[in-house]
C-alpha positions as CSV (number, residue, x, y, z in Angstrom):
1,M,-0.2,-0.2,-0.3
2,L,3.3,2.7,0.4
3,R,2.6,3.6,3.3
4,C,5.3,3.5,6.4
5,P,5.0,-0.3,8.2
6,R,5.6,1.7,11.8
7,C,2.8,4.9,11.2
8,G,1.3,4.3,8.2
9,G,2.1,7.5,6.8
10,G,2.5,7.5,2.7
11,G,5.2,9.6,0.9
12,L,7.1,7.2,0.9
13,F,8.3,7.8,-2.6
14,H,9.8,11.2,-4.5
15,R,9.5,9.3,-7.8
16,W,8.4,5.6,-8.9
17,L,11.9,3.7,-7.9
18,L,13.6,5.9,-5.6
19,M,12.4,6.5,-1.7
20,E,12.6,8.7,0.4
21,G,15.1,8.0,3.3
22,R,13.7,8.4,6.1
23,C,9.3,8.3,6.6
24,P,8.4,11.6,6.2
25,T,5.7,11.5,9.0
26,C,7.6,9.4,11.5
27,D,11.1,9.6,10.5
28,L,11.6,6.1,11.0
29,R,14.9,5.1,9.0
30,F,14.3,3.1,6.0
31,E,18.1,1.6,5.5
32,R,19.5,0.2,8.3
33,V,22.6,-1.1,7.0
34,Q,24.3,-1.7,3.4
35,G,22.8,-4.6,1.3
36,Y,19.2,-3.9,3.9
37,W,17.1,-3.9,0.4
38,L,18.5,-7.5,-0.7
39,G,15.6,-8.7,1.2
40,A,12.8,-6.2,-1.5
41,V,14.7,-7.7,-3.7
42,A,14.0,-11.3,-3.1
43,V,10.4,-10.4,-2.8
44,N,10.2,-8.9,-6.2
45,L,11.8,-12.1,-7.5
46,V,9.3,-14.4,-6.1
47,F,6.2,-12.2,-6.7
48,T,8.0,-11.5,-10.6
49,E,8.7,-15.6,-10.9
50,G,5.5,-16.4,-9.6
51,L,3.5,-14.4,-11.6
52,F,5.8,-16.0,-14.4
53,V,4.5,-19.6,-13.3
54,V,0.8,-18.9,-13.3
55,V,0.8,-17.1,-16.4
56,L,3.2,-20.1,-18.0
57,V,0.4,-22.6,-16.9
58,V,-2.6,-21.3,-17.5
59,W,-1.6,-20.4,-21.1
60,L,-0.1,-23.8,-21.3
61,V,-3.2,-25.6,-20.8
62,A,-5.8,-22.9,-22.2
63,A,-3.8,-23.6,-25.6
64,W,-2.8,-27.4,-25.4
65,P,-2.0,-29.3,-28.0
66,D,-1.1,-26.2,-30.3
67,V,0.8,-23.7,-28.0
68,P,2.2,-20.9,-29.7
69,W,5.9,-20.9,-28.4
70,T,6.7,-17.3,-29.8
71,G,3.9,-15.6,-28.1
72,V,4.6,-17.4,-25.5
73,L,8.6,-16.6,-25.3
74,V,7.7,-13.3,-25.9
75,A,5.0,-12.3,-23.9
76,T,7.0,-13.8,-20.6
77,I,10.0,-12.4,-21.5
78,V,8.2,-9.2,-21.5
79,M,6.1,-9.5,-18.3
80,N,9.3,-11.1,-16.3
81,A,11.2,-7.4,-18.0
82,V,8.4,-4.9,-16.6
83,F,6.6,-6.3,-13.8
84,P,9.6,-6.3,-11.5
85,L,9.7,-2.1,-12.3
86,L,5.9,-2.1,-11.3
87,F,6.1,-3.9,-8.1
88,H,9.5,-2.1,-6.5
89,P,7.8,0.3,-4.5
90,F,5.4,-2.8,-3.4
91,S,8.3,-5.1,-2.5
92,R,10.2,-2.4,-0.6
93,T,7.2,-1.3,1.1
94,L,6.5,-5.0,2.1
95,W,9.6,-5.6,2.3
96,L,9.9,-2.6,5.7
97,A,6.7,-4.4,6.8
98,I,7.7,-7.8,6.8
99,E,11.5,-7.0,8.4
100,R,9.9,-4.0,11.2
101,H,7.3,-7.0,12.1
102,F,10.4,-9.6,13.2
103,Y,12.7,-6.9,14.4
104,T,10.2,-5.4,16.5
105,R,9.7,-9.4,18.1
106,A,13.5,-9.6,18.5
107,H,14.1,-6.2,20.3
108,P,10.8,-5.2,21.8
109,D,12.2,-2.2,23.6
110,E,14.1,-0.7,20.6
111,D,11.6,1.5,18.2
112,A,14.3,1.4,15.4
């Protein structure tokens, strides 16, 4: 939903692919260590490849036995190139929420 996991405030992105360093509402620092966003990349990869598998299986089942392999190849390549860019802000905010959930459980006295 592109909102801060701590306060629910918006405005986390000043461009589609560029995230602010801190929440404009509660000042939560987003990147704690170098390489922090590797988890967001993994979330994006999981969703992209999950979508790829679903589209591929549905297309194969619907078109079997005369599968248009060139169309399948072009469509899935385009989808695997475009979807990660469209999903990027969502994967970053989802990663923030996942990490914050587990971090606050492990460190209940800290509010990072």
